DSSP file (Angstrom, degrees, kcal/mol; ACC not computed):
  #  RESIDUE AA STRUCTURE BP1 BP2  ACC     N-H-->O    O-->H-N    N-H-->O    O-->H-N    TCO  KAPPA ALPHA  PHI   PSI    X-CA   Y-CA   Z-CA
    1    1 A M     >        0   0    0      0, 0.0     4,-2.2     0, 0.0     5,-0.2   0.000 360.0 360.0 360.0 -40.7  204.0  -28.4 -109.2
    2    2 A K  H  >  +     0   0    0      1,-0.2     4,-2.0     2,-0.2     5,-0.1   0.891 360.0  48.5 -59.6 -41.5  203.2  -26.3 -112.3
    3    3 A N  H  > S+     0   0    0      1,-0.2     4,-2.2     2,-0.2    -1,-0.2   0.866 108.4  54.5 -68.2 -35.0  200.5  -24.3 -110.4
    4    4 A L  H  > S+     0   0    0      2,-0.2     4,-2.2     1,-0.2    -2,-0.2   0.904 108.7  48.6 -64.4 -41.4  202.8  -23.7 -107.5
    5    5 A L  H  X S+     0   0    0     -4,-2.2     4,-2.3     2,-0.2    -2,-0.2   0.892 110.3  50.7 -63.6 -39.9  205.4  -22.2 -109.8
    6    6 A K  H  X S+     0   0    0     -4,-2.0     4,-2.1     2,-0.2    -2,-0.2   0.885 109.3  51.8 -66.2 -36.7  202.8  -20.0 -111.4
    7    7 A L  H  X S+     0   0    0     -4,-2.2     4,-2.1     2,-0.2    -2,-0.2   0.891 108.3  50.9 -63.6 -40.5  201.7  -18.9 -107.9
    8    8 A E  H  X S+     0   0    0     -4,-2.2     4,-1.9     1,-0.2    -2,-0.2   0.918 110.4  49.0 -64.3 -42.3  205.3  -18.0 -107.1
    9    9 A E  H  X S+     0   0    0     -4,-2.3     4,-2.4     1,-0.2    -2,-0.2   0.862 107.7  55.6 -64.4 -35.3  205.6  -16.0 -110.3
   10   10 A L  H  X S+     0   0    0     -4,-2.1     4,-2.6     1,-0.2    -2,-0.2   0.912 107.4  49.1 -62.9 -41.5  202.3  -14.2 -109.4
   11   11 A F  H  X S+     0   0    0     -4,-2.1     4,-2.1     2,-0.2    -1,-0.2   0.891 110.9  49.5 -65.2 -38.4  203.8  -13.2 -106.1
   12   12 A M  H  X S+     0   0    0     -4,-1.9     4,-1.6     2,-0.2    -2,-0.2   0.898 110.8  49.9 -68.3 -38.1  207.0  -11.9 -107.8
   13   13 A F  H  X S+     0   0    0     -4,-2.4     4,-1.4     1,-0.2    -2,-0.2   0.930 110.8  49.9 -63.6 -45.3  204.9   -9.9 -110.3
   14   14 A A  H  X S+     0   0    0     -4,-2.6     4,-2.3     1,-0.2    -2,-0.2   0.858 105.1  58.4 -61.6 -35.2  202.9   -8.5 -107.4
   15   15 A L  H  X S+     0   0    0     -4,-2.1     4,-2.9     1,-0.2    -1,-0.2   0.890 103.6  52.2 -61.6 -39.3  206.1   -7.5 -105.7
   16   16 A T  H  X S+     0   0    0     -4,-1.6     4,-2.2     1,-0.2    -1,-0.2   0.866 108.8  49.8 -65.3 -34.1  207.1   -5.4 -108.7
   17   17 A I  H  X S+     0   0    0     -4,-1.4     4,-1.8     2,-0.2    -2,-0.2   0.897 111.6  48.8 -71.2 -39.9  203.8   -3.6 -108.6
   18   18 A F  H  X S+     0   0    0     -4,-2.3     4,-0.6     2,-0.2    -2,-0.2   0.946 113.1  46.5 -60.5 -49.4  204.3   -2.9 -104.9
   19   19 A L  H >< S+     0   0    0     -4,-2.9     3,-1.0     1,-0.2     4,-0.4   0.871 109.3  55.8 -65.1 -35.3  207.9   -1.7 -105.4
   20   20 A F  H >< S+     0   0    0     -4,-2.2     3,-1.9     1,-0.2     5,-0.4   0.893  99.4  60.3 -58.5 -40.5  206.6    0.5 -108.3
   21   21 A S  H 3< S+     0   0    0     -4,-1.8    -1,-0.2     1,-0.3    -2,-0.2   0.676  99.1  58.2 -66.9 -15.4  204.1    2.1 -106.0
   22   22 A K  T << S+     0   0    0     -3,-1.0    -1,-0.3    -4,-0.6    -2,-0.2   0.576  93.3  85.8 -86.6  -9.4  207.0    3.3 -103.9
   23   23 A L  S <  S-     0   0    0     -3,-1.9     2,-1.0    -4,-0.4    -3,-0.0  -0.452  91.1-111.2 -86.5 163.8  208.5    5.2 -106.9
   24   24 A D  S    S+     0   0    0     -2,-0.1     2,-0.3     2,-0.0    -3,-0.1  -0.417  77.0 113.8 -95.7  57.9  207.6    8.7 -107.9
   25   25 A F  S    S-     0   0    0     -2,-1.0     2,-0.1    -5,-0.4    -2,-0.1  -0.933  72.6-104.9-123.6 149.8  205.8    7.8 -111.2
   26   26 A V    >   -     0   0    0     -2,-0.3     3,-1.8     1,-0.1     4,-0.4  -0.450  40.3-108.0 -68.8 151.2  202.1    8.1 -112.1
   27   27 A W  T >  S+     0   0    0      1,-0.3     3,-1.1     2,-0.2    -1,-0.1   0.785 111.2  65.4 -56.3 -35.1  200.3    4.7 -112.0
   28   28 A W  T 3> S+     0   0    0      1,-0.2     4,-2.1     2,-0.2    -1,-0.3   0.666  82.9  75.9 -70.7 -14.9  199.9    4.4 -115.8
   29   29 A W  H <> S+     0   0    0     -3,-1.8     4,-1.9     2,-0.2    -1,-0.2   0.896  91.5  56.2 -60.1 -37.7  203.7    4.1 -116.5
   30   30 A Y  H <> S+     0   0    0     -3,-1.1     4,-1.4    -4,-0.4     3,-0.4   0.977 113.2  36.5 -62.5 -56.6  203.8    0.5 -115.2
   31   31 A P  H  4 S+     0   0    0      0, 0.0     4,-0.4     0, 0.0    -1,-0.2   0.865 115.1  57.7 -65.4 -31.0  201.1   -0.8 -117.6
   32   32 A A  H  < S+     0   0    0     -4,-2.1    -2,-0.2     1,-0.2     3,-0.2   0.845 116.7  33.3 -64.7 -34.0  202.4    1.4 -120.4
   33   33 A L  H >< S+     0   0    0     -4,-1.9     3,-1.9    -3,-0.4    -1,-0.2   0.550  90.4  98.1 -98.4  -9.1  205.8    0.0 -120.3
   34   34 A L  T 3< S+     0   0    0     -4,-1.4    -1,-0.1     1,-0.3    -2,-0.1   0.788  88.4  41.0 -53.4 -36.8  205.0   -3.6 -119.3
   35   35 A F  T >  S+     0   0    0     -4,-0.4     3,-1.6    -3,-0.2    -1,-0.3   0.436  84.0  97.5 -96.9   2.9  205.3   -5.0 -122.8
   36   36 A T  G X  S+     0   0    0     -3,-1.9     3,-2.1     1,-0.3     4,-0.2   0.821  73.4  67.0 -61.7 -31.8  208.3   -3.1 -124.0
   37   37 A P  G >  S+     0   0    0      0, 0.0     3,-1.6     0, 0.0    -1,-0.3   0.746  85.9  72.6 -61.9 -17.4  210.7   -6.1 -123.2
   38   38 A D  G X  S+     0   0    0     -3,-1.6     3,-2.0     1,-0.3    -2,-0.2   0.615  72.9  82.7 -72.9  -7.2  208.9   -8.0 -126.0
   39   39 A L  G X  S+     0   0    0     -3,-2.1     3,-2.0     1,-0.3    -1,-0.3   0.748  74.1  76.6 -60.3 -20.1  210.7   -5.8 -128.4
   40   40 A S  G X  S+     0   0    0     -3,-1.6     3,-1.2     1,-0.3    -1,-0.3   0.665  77.3  74.0 -64.4 -15.9  213.5   -8.3 -127.9
   41   41 A M  G X  S+     0   0    0     -3,-2.0     3,-2.2     1,-0.2    -1,-0.3   0.636  70.5  86.8 -72.8 -12.1  211.5  -10.6 -130.2
   42   42 A L  G X  S+     0   0    0     -3,-2.0     3,-2.0     1,-0.3     4,-0.4   0.765  71.8  74.3 -59.2 -23.2  212.6   -8.5 -133.1
   43   43 A G  G X> S+     0   0    0     -3,-1.2     4,-1.7     1,-0.3     3,-1.6   0.795  81.7  70.8 -58.0 -26.9  215.7  -10.7 -133.2
   44   44 A Y  G <4 S+     0   0    0     -3,-2.2    -1,-0.3     1,-0.3    -2,-0.2   0.694  83.2  69.1 -63.9 -18.0  213.4  -13.4 -134.7
   45   45 A L  G <4 S+     0   0    0     -3,-2.0    -1,-0.3    -4,-0.3    -2,-0.2   0.778 106.2  40.5 -68.1 -25.9  213.2  -11.4 -137.9
   46   46 A I  T <4 S-     0   0    0     -3,-1.6    -2,-0.2    -4,-0.4    -1,-0.1   0.930 133.3 -44.7 -85.6 -55.4  216.9  -12.3 -138.4
   47   47 A S     X  -     0   0    0     -4,-1.7     4,-2.6     1,-0.1    -1,-0.4  -0.968  48.0-102.8-169.2 161.5  216.8  -15.9 -137.3
   48   48 A P  H  > S+     0   0    0      0, 0.0     4,-2.4     0, 0.0     5,-0.2   0.850 120.7  52.1 -61.8 -32.9  215.5  -18.2 -134.6
   49   49 A Q  H  > S+     0   0    0      2,-0.2     4,-2.1     1,-0.2     5,-0.1   0.937 112.4  43.3 -71.9 -45.2  218.9  -18.4 -133.0
   50   50 A I  H  > S+     0   0    0      2,-0.2     4,-2.6    -7,-0.2     5,-0.3   0.910 114.5  51.9 -64.7 -41.3  219.3  -14.6 -132.8
   51   51 A G  H  X S+     0   0    0     -4,-2.6     4,-2.7    -8,-0.6    -7,-0.3   0.922 109.8  48.3 -62.6 -44.8  215.7  -14.2 -131.7
   52   52 A A  H  X S+     0   0    0     -4,-2.4     4,-2.8     1,-0.2    49,-0.3   0.906 112.3  49.6 -60.7 -41.8  216.2  -16.7 -128.8
   53   53 A A  H  X S+     0   0    0     -4,-2.1     4,-2.1     2,-0.2    -2,-0.2   0.935 115.7  41.5 -65.1 -46.7  219.4  -15.0 -127.8
   54   54 A T  H  X S+     0   0    0     -4,-2.6     4,-1.8     2,-0.2     5,-0.2   0.923 117.1  47.9 -67.5 -44.1  217.9  -11.5 -127.7
   55   55 A Y  H  X S+     0   0    0     -4,-2.7     4,-2.0    -5,-0.3    -2,-0.2   0.948 114.2  46.1 -62.4 -49.4  214.7  -12.7 -126.1
   56   56 A N  H  X S+     0   0    0     -4,-2.8     4,-0.9    -5,-0.2    -1,-0.2   0.865 108.0  56.4 -64.6 -37.5  216.5  -14.7 -123.4
   57   57 A F  H >< S+     0   0    0     -4,-2.1     3,-0.5    -5,-0.2    -1,-0.2   0.935 114.3  39.4 -59.5 -45.6  219.0  -11.9 -122.6
   58   58 A I  H 3< S+     0   0    0     -4,-1.8    -1,-0.2     1,-0.2    -2,-0.2   0.810 116.6  50.7 -74.7 -29.7  216.1   -9.5 -121.8
   59   59 A H  H 3< S+     0   0    0     -4,-2.0     2,-0.5    -5,-0.2    -1,-0.2   0.407  77.1 110.6 -94.8   2.6  213.9  -12.1 -120.1
   60   60 A V    XX  -     0   0    0     -4,-0.9     3,-1.3    -3,-0.5     4,-1.0  -0.671  66.3-141.5 -74.1 125.5  216.5  -13.5 -117.6
   61   61 A K  H 3> S+     0   0    0     -2,-0.5     4,-2.5     1,-0.3     5,-0.2   0.817  95.6  68.3 -62.2 -31.4  215.3  -12.2 -114.2
   62   62 A A  H 3> S+     0   0    0      1,-0.2     4,-2.4     2,-0.2    -1,-0.3   0.833  95.4  56.6 -59.2 -32.5  218.8  -11.5 -113.0
   63   63 A L  H <> S+     0   0    0     -3,-1.3     4,-2.6     2,-0.2     5,-0.2   0.949 108.6  45.7 -65.5 -47.4  219.0   -8.7 -115.6
   64   64 A G  H  X S+     0   0    0     -4,-1.0     4,-2.4     1,-0.2    -2,-0.2   0.929 114.7  47.9 -61.3 -43.6  215.9   -7.0 -114.1
   65   65 A I  H  X S+     0   0    0     -4,-2.5     4,-2.5     2,-0.2    -1,-0.2   0.913 111.8  50.1 -60.8 -44.2  217.2   -7.5 -110.6
   66   66 A S  H  X S+     0   0    0     -4,-2.4     4,-2.5    -5,-0.2    -2,-0.2   0.897 111.9  46.5 -63.7 -42.3  220.6   -6.1 -111.4
   67   67 A I  H  X S+     0   0    0     -4,-2.6     4,-2.1     2,-0.2    16,-0.2   0.900 112.1  50.8 -69.4 -38.2  219.2   -3.0 -113.1
   68   68 A F  H  X S+     0   0    0     -4,-2.4     4,-1.8    -5,-0.2    -2,-0.2   0.927 112.5  46.7 -61.0 -44.3  216.8   -2.4 -110.2
   69   69 A V  H  X S+     0   0    0     -4,-2.5     4,-2.7     1,-0.2     5,-0.2   0.913 110.3  52.8 -65.7 -41.4  219.7   -2.7 -107.7
   70   70 A L  H  X S+     0   0    0     -4,-2.5     4,-2.4     1,-0.2    -1,-0.2   0.889 107.2  52.6 -58.6 -39.4  221.8   -0.5 -109.8
   71   71 A G  H  X>S+     0   0    0     -4,-2.1     5,-2.7     8,-0.2     4,-0.6   0.860 109.8  49.1 -63.5 -36.9  219.0    2.1 -109.8
   72   72 A I  H ><5S+     0   0    0     -4,-1.8     3,-0.6     3,-0.2    -2,-0.2   0.938 111.3  48.5 -66.4 -46.4  218.9    1.9 -105.9
   73   73 A I  H 3<5S+     0   0    0     -4,-2.7    -2,-0.2     1,-0.3    -1,-0.2   0.901 118.6  40.1 -62.1 -40.4  222.7    2.4 -105.7
   74   74 A L  H 3<5S-     0   0    0     -4,-2.4    -1,-0.3    -5,-0.2    -2,-0.2   0.523 105.8-128.2 -84.2  -7.1  222.6    5.3 -108.1
   75   75 A A  T <<5 +     0   0    0     -4,-0.6     2,-0.6    -3,-0.6    -3,-0.2   0.913  60.7 145.3  55.5  44.6  219.4    6.7 -106.5
   76   76 A N     >< -     0   0    0     -5,-2.7     4,-1.8     1,-0.1     3,-0.3  -0.933  35.6-168.3-118.4 103.9  218.0    6.8 -110.0
   77   77 A Q  H  > S+     0   0    0     -2,-0.6     4,-2.8     1,-0.2     5,-0.2   0.835  85.3  57.8 -66.9 -35.7  214.3    6.0 -110.2
   78   78 A P  H  > S+     0   0    0      0, 0.0     4,-2.0     0, 0.0    -1,-0.2   0.893 108.9  47.3 -62.2 -36.5  214.0    5.6 -114.0
   79   79 A V  H  > S+     0   0    0     -3,-0.3     4,-2.0     2,-0.2    -8,-0.2   0.883 110.9  51.5 -70.7 -35.9  216.7    2.9 -113.8
   80   80 A Q  H  X S+     0   0    0     -4,-1.8     4,-2.4    -9,-0.2     5,-0.2   0.935 109.5  51.3 -61.3 -45.9  214.8    1.3 -110.9
   81   81 A L  H  X S+     0   0    0     -4,-2.8     4,-2.8     1,-0.2    -2,-0.2   0.905 106.7  53.0 -57.2 -42.9  211.7    1.4 -113.0
   82   82 A A  H  X S+     0   0    0     -4,-2.0     4,-2.4     1,-0.2    -1,-0.2   0.924 109.9  48.4 -59.6 -43.4  213.5   -0.3 -115.9
   83   83 A G  H  X S+     0   0    0     -4,-2.0     4,-2.5   -16,-0.2     5,-0.2   0.900 111.5  49.3 -66.8 -39.0  214.6   -3.1 -113.7
   84   84 A L  H  X S+     0   0    0     -4,-2.4     4,-3.0     2,-0.2     5,-0.3   0.896 110.6  51.0 -67.4 -38.1  211.1   -3.6 -112.2
   85   85 A I  H  X S+     0   0    0     -4,-2.8     4,-2.6    -5,-0.2     5,-0.2   0.934 112.4  46.0 -64.9 -43.2  209.6   -3.6 -115.7
   86   86 A L  H  X S+     0   0    0     -4,-2.4     4,-1.9    -5,-0.2    -2,-0.2   0.943 118.6  41.5 -62.7 -47.6  212.1   -6.3 -116.9
   87   87 A F  H  X S+     0   0    0     -4,-2.5     4,-2.0     2,-0.2    -2,-0.2   0.925 117.1  47.2 -67.7 -45.6  211.6   -8.4 -113.8
   88   88 A G  H  X S+     0   0    0     -4,-3.0     4,-2.7    -5,-0.2     5,-0.2   0.911 112.0  50.2 -64.8 -42.6  207.8   -8.0 -113.7
   89   89 A H  H  X S+     0   0    0     -4,-2.6     4,-2.8    -5,-0.3    -1,-0.2   0.909 109.4  51.6 -64.6 -40.2  207.4   -8.7 -117.4
   90   90 A S  H  X S+     0   0    0     -4,-1.9     4,-1.8    -5,-0.2    -1,-0.2   0.888 111.0  47.7 -63.1 -39.0  209.4  -11.9 -117.1
   91   91 A S  H  X S+     0   0    0     -4,-2.0     4,-2.0     2,-0.2    -2,-0.2   0.928 111.7  50.3 -62.7 -47.3  207.3  -13.1 -114.2
   92   92 A M  H  X S+     0   0    0     -4,-2.7     4,-1.9     1,-0.2    -2,-0.2   0.914 109.1  52.3 -60.6 -43.2  204.1  -12.3 -116.2
   93   93 A D  H  <>S+     0   0    0     -4,-2.8     5,-3.0     1,-0.2     4,-0.3   0.925 109.1  49.0 -55.2 -46.1  205.4  -14.2 -119.1
   94   94 A R  H ><5S+     0   0    0     -4,-1.8     3,-0.7     1,-0.2    -1,-0.2   0.822 106.2  56.3 -70.6 -31.6  206.1  -17.2 -117.0
   95   95 A I  H 3<5S+     0   0    0     -4,-2.0    -1,-0.2     1,-0.2    -2,-0.2   0.916 110.4  46.5 -58.8 -43.1  202.7  -17.1 -115.5
   96   96 A L  T 3<5S-     0   0    0     -4,-1.9    -1,-0.2    -5,-0.2    -2,-0.2   0.453 125.6-102.7 -83.4  -1.3  201.3  -17.3 -119.1
   97   97 A G  T < 5S+     0   0    0     -3,-0.7     2,-0.9    -4,-0.3    -3,-0.2   0.557  78.1 133.4  94.1   7.4  203.6  -20.1 -120.0
   98   98 A Y      < +     0   0    0     -5,-3.0    -1,-0.2    -6,-0.2    -2,-0.1  -0.824  31.1 169.8 -95.9 107.5  206.2  -18.2 -122.0
   99   99 A G        -     0   0    0     -2,-0.9     2,-0.1    13,-0.2    15,-0.0  -0.351  44.6 -56.7-105.2-172.7  209.6  -19.3 -120.8
  100  100 A L        -     0   0    0     -2,-0.1    10,-1.7     1,-0.1    11,-0.3  -0.397  66.3-114.4 -65.8 145.3  213.1  -18.8 -122.1
  101  101 A K  B     -A  109   0A   0    -49,-0.3     8,-0.2     8,-0.2     5,-0.1  -0.570  10.8-139.6 -95.0 145.2  213.5  -19.9 -125.6
  102  102 A Y    >   -     0   0    0      6,-2.8     3,-0.7     3,-0.5     6,-0.2  -0.654  32.7-114.1 -87.5 156.7  215.5  -22.6 -127.2
  103  103 A P  T 3  S+     0   0    0      0, 0.0   -51,-0.1     0, 0.0     3,-0.1   0.547 104.6  68.2 -75.0  -5.5  217.2  -21.6 -130.5
  104  104 A D  T 3  S-     0   0    0      1,-0.3     2,-0.3     4,-0.1   -55,-0.1   0.842 112.6  -7.3 -85.4 -31.0  215.2  -24.0 -132.7
  105  105 A A    X   -     0   0    0     -3,-0.7     3,-1.2     3,-0.3    -3,-0.5  -0.974  57.2-120.7-163.4 148.8  211.8  -22.3 -132.5
  106  106 A F  T 3  S+     0   0    0     -2,-0.3    -1,-0.1     1,-0.3    -4,-0.1   0.856 112.7  55.2 -57.3 -39.7  209.9  -19.6 -130.6
  107  107 A K  T 3  S+     0   0    0      6,-0.1     7,-2.5    -6,-0.1     2,-0.8   0.642  86.8  90.0 -70.6 -16.8  207.4  -22.1 -129.2
  108  108 A H  E <   + B   0 113A   0     -3,-1.2    -6,-2.8     5,-0.2    -3,-0.3  -0.742  59.9 160.7 -89.0 107.2  210.1  -24.3 -127.7
  109  109 A T  E >   -AB 101 112A   0      3,-2.0     3,-1.4    -2,-0.8    -8,-0.2  -0.703  56.8-104.3-123.4 171.4  210.7  -22.9 -124.1
  110  110 A H  T 3  S+     0   0    0    -10,-1.7     3,-0.1     1,-0.3    -9,-0.1   0.619 123.4  54.3 -70.7 -10.4  212.2  -24.1 -120.9
  111  111 A L  T 3  S-     0   0    0      1,-0.5    -1,-0.3   -11,-0.3     2,-0.3   0.399 124.6 -95.4 -99.1   1.7  208.6  -24.5 -119.6
  112  112 A G  E <   -B  109   0A   0     -3,-1.4    -3,-2.0     2,-0.0    -1,-0.5  -0.735  68.2 -25.6 115.8-168.2  207.7  -26.8 -122.6
  113  113 A M  E >   -B  108   0A   0     -2,-0.3     3,-1.6    -5,-0.2    -5,-0.2  -0.667  69.9-113.1 -82.8 132.5  206.0  -26.0 -125.9
  114  114 A I  T 3  S+     0   0    0     -7,-2.5     3,-0.1    -2,-0.4   -17,-0.1  -0.444 100.6  19.8 -64.8 132.7  203.8  -22.9 -125.9
  115  115 A G  T 3  S+     0   0    0      1,-0.3     2,-0.5    -2,-0.2    -1,-0.2   0.300  99.1 107.0  92.1  -9.9  200.2  -23.9 -126.4
  116  116 A E    <         0   0    0     -3,-1.6    -1,-0.3     1,-0.1    -3,-0.0  -0.863 360.0 360.0-105.2 138.7  200.5  -27.5 -125.3
  117  117 A V              0   0    0     -2,-0.5    -1,-0.1    -3,-0.1    -3,-0.0   0.436 360.0 360.0 -88.9 360.0  199.2  -28.6 -122.0
């Protein structure tokens, strides 16, 4: 089951790359921005609870989808790009085993403990 879920996330990640290719940006913007959602981890400098809240807010896929759709409605490609980056990054994280965080510790995610098989 775990591999099937990772495969599904891989397809979602690939979808963001495909949709990005339909935007008017040079190719390097996607990889250059792909890790910017991890700035949400800065909340962990305050506390695990704040860190989990900021991380989860940015990594919930509905946020990326909503921003992408808003960009379509507004015909605004930078907003579409932001949505694709958020969604694609979240899929990439889940492929690698980084899920949404519980407030007790960074390693405690909805996918299990990071680093444990």
